C-alpha positions as CSV (number, residue, x, y, z in Angstrom):
1,M,23.3,-7.4,-6.1
2,R,23.3,-6.7,-9.9
3,S,20.6,-9.3,-10.5
4,Q,18.4,-7.2,-8.2
5,L,19.2,-4.1,-10.2
6,R,18.2,-6.0,-13.4
7,A,14.9,-7.0,-11.7
8,Q,14.2,-3.5,-10.6
9,E,14.9,-2.5,-14.4
10,R,12.4,-5.0,-15.6
11,E,9.8,-3.7,-13.1
12,I,10.5,0.0,-14.2
13,R,10.0,-1.2,-18.1
14,M,6.7,-2.9,-17.0
15,L,5.7,0.4,-15.4
16,Q,6.4,2.4,-18.5
17,R,4.6,0.1,-20.7
18,A,1.7,0.6,-18.3
19,G,2.0,4.4,-18.8
20,V,3.0,4.9,-15.1
21,P,5.5,7.9,-14.6
22,T,8.9,6.3,-13.7
23,A,11.2,9.3,-13.5
24,A,11.9,9.0,-9.8
25,A,12.4,5.3,-9.8
26,E,14.9,5.6,-12.7
27,L,16.8,8.2,-10.7
28,L,16.9,6.0,-7.7
29,L,18.1,3.1,-9.8
30,S,20.8,5.1,-11.4
31,R,22.0,6.1,-7.7
32,M,21.9,2.5,-6.7
33,R,23.9,1.5,-9.7
34,A,26.4,4.1,-9.0
35,K,26.8,3.2,-5.3
36,V,27.2,-0.7,-6.5
37,D,29.9,0.3,-9.0
38,D,31.7,2.3,-6.1
39,L,31.5,-0.5,-3.6
40,C,32.8,-2.9,-6.3
41,E,35.7,-0.5,-7.1
42,E,36.3,-0.2,-3.1
43,R,36.2,-4.2,-2.8
44,E,38.7,-4.6,-5.7
45,A,41.1,-1.9,-4.1
46,L,40.8,-3.7,-0.8
47,R,41.6,-7.0,-2.5
48,N,44.5,-5.6,-4.4
49,S,46.1,-3.9,-1.1
50,G,45.6,-7.3,0.7
51,A,47.3,-9.2,-1.8
52,S,50.3,-7.3,-1.8
53,L,50.5,-7.3,1.9
54,T,50.2,-10.9,2.2
55,G,52.2,-11.8,-0.7
56,R,49.6,-13.5,-2.8
57,S,48.6,-12.7,-6.4
C-alpha cells in the first residue's frame, strides 16, 4: 500500500513539473496517507491484543 502512495507522489511531482495544479491531489494523498497510518495502528493493536490472548509473543 505504501508503494502505491509513493507512486502517487511521483505522479504528483511530474504534474507539478509540467505546471499542472496539484492542490486537490496533494490533499487527497495526505488523507490517504493518514488512513493508511490509522489502519496500520489498528492492525498493530489487534496483533498485540491477539498475542496476549493466545499467549504468543
